[in-house]
C-alpha positions as a printed NumPy array, in Angstrom:
array([[-22.336, -41.893, -63.596],
       [-20.103, -40.673, -60.42 ],
       [-21.97 , -38.929, -57.393],
       [-21.088, -35.329, -58.493],
       [-21.99 , -35.563, -61.888],
       [-25.523, -36.971, -61.029],
       [-25.682, -34.753, -57.859],
       [-24.445, -31.054, -59.632],
       [-26.399, -31.262, -62.119],
       [-29.513, -31.549, -60.609],
       [-31.398, -28.146, -59.332],
       [-31.945, -29.51 , -55.936],
       [-27.735, -29.136, -55.527],
       [-28.6  , -25.748, -56.301],
       [-31.263, -25.088, -54.017],
       [-29.842, -26.754, -51.226],
       [-26.465, -24.363, -51.225],
       [-28.139, -21.156, -52.316],
       [-27.515, -19.176, -49.483],
       [-23.434, -19.866, -49.864],
       [-22.084, -16.596, -48.021],
       [-21.341, -14.644, -50.661],
       [-19.301, -11.681, -48.599],
       [-16.891, -14.488, -46.966],
       [-16.401, -15.049, -50.621],
       [-15.342, -11.728, -51.447],
       [-13.293, -10.915, -48.372],
       [-11.095, -14.202, -48.832],
       [-10.305, -13.242, -52.476],
       [ -9.914,  -9.938, -51.629],
       [ -7.22 , -10.989, -48.78 ],
       [ -5.611, -13.463, -51.042],
       [ -4.99 , -11.622, -54.317],
       [ -3.257,  -8.836, -52.009],
       [ -1.488, -11.791, -50.193],
       [ -0.339, -13.053, -53.365],
       [  0.092,  -9.633, -54.951],
       [ -1.397, -10.782, -58.116],
       [ -1.183,  -7.901, -60.685],
       [ -4.395,  -7.056, -61.825],
       [ -5.585,  -8.336, -65.673],
       [ -3.343, -11.256, -64.195],
       [ -5.044, -14.633, -66.482],
       [ -6.866, -16.967, -63.719],
       [ -8.538, -20.089, -63.781],
       [-11.314, -20.764, -61.241],
       [-11.414, -24.911, -61.299],
       [-14.771, -26.115, -60.465],
       [-16.036, -22.93 , -60.144],
       [-19.932, -23.853, -59.116],
       [-22.271, -21.354, -59.641],
       [-19.246, -18.281, -60.263],
       [-19.43 , -16.715, -57.106],
       [-15.416, -16.54 , -57.079],
       [-14.959, -16.048, -60.88 ],
       [-17.398, -13.195, -61.162],
       [-15.663, -11.299, -57.882],
       [-12.324, -12.153, -59.524],
       [-13.355, -10.307, -62.578],
       [-14.541,  -7.341, -60.86 ],
       [-11.572,  -6.696, -58.983],
       [ -9.512,  -6.58 , -62.749],
       [ -8.342, -10.067, -63.637],
       [ -9.056, -12.282, -66.943],
       [-11.003, -15.09 , -65.429],
       [-12.02 , -18.671, -67.125],
       [-14.314, -20.058, -64.669],
       [-14.466, -24.135, -65.715],
       [-16.695, -26.887, -63.892],
       [-18.209, -30.314, -64.813],
       [-21.642, -29.243, -63.834],
       [-23.619, -28.513, -67.156],
       [-26.507, -26.842, -65.406],
       [-23.67 , -24.41 , -63.709],
       [-21.99 , -23.047, -66.294],
       [-25.54 , -22.386, -67.957],
       [-26.236, -20.352, -65.104],
       [-22.905, -18.675, -65.554],
       [-23.06 , -18.215, -68.946],
       [-25.016, -14.444, -68.456],
       [-21.955, -13.296, -66.416],
       [-19.405, -13.38 , -69.493],
       [-17.659, -10.464, -70.874],
       [-14.948,  -9.785, -72.764],
       [-14.767,  -5.848, -72.113],
       [-12.739,  -4.403, -70.392],
       [-11.628,  -7.995, -69.798],
       [-12.302, -11.507, -70.503],
       [-14.92 , -13.692, -67.93 ],
       [-15.992, -16.892, -69.703],
       [-17.12 , -20.183, -68.433],
       [-16.975, -23.524, -69.422],
       [-17.417, -27.322, -68.875],
       [-14.6  , -29.477, -68.134],
       [-13.957, -31.939, -65.706],
       [-10.828, -30.956, -63.927],
       [ -8.959, -34.595, -64.352],
       [ -8.771, -33.9  , -68.319],
       [ -5.914, -31.173, -69.572],
       [ -6.964, -27.531, -69.444],
       [ -3.82 , -26.751, -71.858],
       [ -4.408, -26.287, -74.53 ],
       [ -7.908, -28.215, -74.67 ],
       [ -9.922, -25.396, -72.731],
       [ -7.582, -22.679, -73.494],
       [ -4.742, -21.357, -75.83 ],
       [ -3.093, -19.411, -73.404],
       [ -0.889, -20.368, -70.361],
       [ -2.065, -18.568, -66.865],
       [ -0.76 , -16.857, -63.943],
       [ -2.978, -18.368, -61.417],
       [ -5.349, -21.696, -61.034],
       [ -7.631, -21.413, -57.873],
       [ -9.351, -24.455, -57.014],
       [-11.611, -23.224, -54.147],
       [-14.43 , -24.262, -51.493],
       [-13.168, -27.921, -51.25 ],
       [-13.348, -28.81 , -54.867],
       [-10.337, -31.462, -54.559],
       [-10.748, -34.379, -53.285],
       [-13.872, -36.114, -54.86 ],
       [-12.315, -39.117, -56.915],
       [-11.764, -42.734, -55.439],
       [ -8.462, -43.499, -57.216],
       [ -5.295, -41.691, -56.534],
       [ -4.602, -41.302, -59.763],
       [ -7.545, -38.919, -61.096],
       [ -6.095, -36.332, -58.111],
       [ -2.653, -36.696, -59.659],
       [ -4.41 , -36.106, -63.559],
       [ -5.917, -32.788, -61.469],
       [ -2.655, -31.353, -60.326],
       [ -0.891, -32.793, -63.707],
       [ -3.307, -30.678, -65.511],
       [ -2.902, -27.946, -62.981],
       [  1.321, -27.667, -63.89 ],
       [  0.847, -27.769, -67.38 ],
       [ -1.796, -24.792, -67.71 ],
       [  0.471, -22.811, -65.364],
       [  3.074, -20.081, -66.589],
       [  6.589, -20.368, -65.303],
       [  6.222, -18.419, -62.268],
       [  2.226, -19.124, -62.209],
       [  0.695, -19.879, -58.429],
       [ -1.534, -22.662, -57.314],
       [ -4.304, -22.322, -54.559],
       [ -6.011, -25.264, -53.158],
       [ -8.745, -24.659, -50.99 ],
       [ -9.192, -27.628, -48.914],
       [-10.73 , -29.138, -45.794],
       [ -8.464, -29.658, -42.475],
       [ -8.833, -33.442, -42.156],
       [ -8.675, -33.095, -38.278],
       [-11.122, -30.812, -37.861],
       [-13.726, -32.646, -39.848],
       [-12.981, -35.54 , -37.568],
       [-13.361, -33.506, -34.717],
       [-16.342, -31.258, -34.835],
       [-18.601, -33.634, -37.398],
       [-22.317, -33.473, -36.823],
       [-23.989, -36.192, -37.564],
       [-27.441, -35.025, -38.325],
       [-28.916, -32.112, -38.85 ],
       [-32.233, -30.786, -40.983],
       [-32.282, -27.689, -42.883],
       [-35.506, -25.723, -44.748],
       [-34.901, -24.121, -48.234],
       [-37.88 , -23.354, -51.119],
       [-40.321, -25.984, -48.48 ],
       [-38.152, -28.636, -48.801],
       [-36.729, -30.466, -45.753],
       [-33.584, -31.385, -46.58 ],
       [-32.273, -34.244, -43.939],
       [-28.319, -34.311, -43.926],
       [-26.549, -37.635, -42.431],
       [-22.85 , -37.061, -41.902],
       [-20.193, -40.138, -41.184],
       [-16.976, -41.16 , -41.966],
       [-16.222, -44.099, -43.594],
       [-13.261, -45.676, -44.757],
       [-10.996, -42.296, -44.446],
       [-13.612, -40.302, -46.496],
       [-16.254, -38.102, -44.903],
       [-19.552, -39.065, -46.458],
       [-22.644, -36.81 , -46.295],
       [-26.11 , -38.376, -47.417],
       [-28.871, -35.769, -48.414],
       [-32.765, -36.881, -48.071],
       [-35.879, -35.056, -49.206],
       [-38.958, -35.425, -50.424],
       [-40.272, -32.886, -53.401],
       [-43.916, -33.528, -55.467],
       [-44.438, -36.731, -53.343],
       [-41.132, -38.391, -54.567],
       [-38.49 , -39.077, -51.926],
       [-34.787, -38.25 , -53.093],
       [-31.573, -39.469, -51.907],
       [-27.962, -38.032, -53.115],
       [-25.097, -38.194, -51.562],
       [-21.623, -36.302, -50.989],
       [-18.292, -37.906, -50.821],
       [-14.896, -36.425, -50.249],
       [-11.481, -38.022, -49.629],
       [ -9.788, -37.269, -45.804],
       [ -6.981, -36.465, -47.335],
       [ -4.134, -35.001, -44.475],
       [ -1.876, -32.087, -45.069],
       [  0.77 , -34.55 , -45.589],
       [ -0.384, -36.507, -47.934],
       [ -1.643, -33.168, -50.465],
       [  1.632, -31.969, -49.898],
       [  3.576, -35.421, -51.171],
       [  1.152, -35.555, -54.158],
       [  1.889, -32.146, -54.651],
       [  5.725, -32.68 , -54.678],
       [  5.536, -35.632, -56.847],
       [  3.678, -33.933, -59.5  ],
       [  6.282, -30.863, -59.502],
       [  4.964, -28.507, -57.233],
       [  6.172, -26.66 , -53.903],
       [  4.322, -25.249, -50.691],
       [  4.413, -22.105, -50.576],
       [  2.287, -21.049, -47.771],
       [ -0.826, -23.059, -45.73 ],
       [ -3.281, -20.693, -44.006],
       [ -5.942, -21.962, -41.797],
       [ -9.113, -20.182, -42.865],
       [-10.518, -17.492, -44.745],
       [ -8.952, -14.692, -42.945],
       [ -5.641, -16.137, -43.981],
       [ -4.524, -16.786, -40.287],
       [ -1.783, -19.687, -39.853],
       [ -2.592, -23.164, -40.34 ],
       [ -3.313, -25.283, -36.848],
       [ -3.713, -28.825, -37.323],
       [ -6.219, -29.172, -34.638],
       [ -8.65 , -25.729, -34.585],
       [ -7.947, -24.244, -38.769],
       [-11.652, -25.343, -40.71 ],
       [ -9.653, -24.741, -43.337],
       [ -6.207, -26.094, -45.529],
       [ -5.196, -23.382, -47.727],
       [ -2.08 , -24.866, -49.941],
       [ -0.6  , -21.829, -52.145],
       [  1.894, -23.813, -54.448],
       [  4.248, -22.821, -57.557],
       [  6.269, -25.392, -59.511],
       [  9.407, -26.696, -58.478],
       [ 12.919, -25.165, -60.311],
       [ 15.231, -27.783, -61.856],
       [ 18.225, -27.811, -60.245],
       [ 20.73 , -26.832, -63.083]])
């Protein structure tokens, strides 16, 4: 079992990250949809949706949303948000490396959002390529792909090696390191007299590497932002690397 299949399905993952900033997420989505000029009632896939904070808010803004995630626990949690009126909000368990269309949805969509560093988990580049191909195959001709990734240079410059966080009477001891171009977060804690150790591992792909991978899969870059306020990307100071892609037009 891969680290993300194991860790994302534990209750401890959701305890550790229970206080994620909903206001920041909603402001980001508001800014993004305005910038993209996405008409309401557009069909959007929230790829690796987690506990659905982006999906739910997108739906509140008037979009038809399908949230997909590998974590069965997350999708089970999200099912309570599902609705068919006035527009649809649905959630399904799905491995992002597998085809979305027509396996998960019978309709192509206007946009796919992959947000909050939900990419870079895989050891094999071919798995990353499969994600891009699946996204391309599910998008309409003029569709939009948003990939919200970390800025590898900023991560290297600002990495804090050790922190401790208390959530629900559990002390999470977190150690971060960079090893073979991955940022690895080791998570240690004790609960009910038992010691636990999980980890997260994300590939530190550069802007150029992601751009080259996207182009090899038939995408082109429209714009790159550096944070959730959608300010321009700066390699040294931007905490995020947020891509807007579109499908390349074939030469006649």
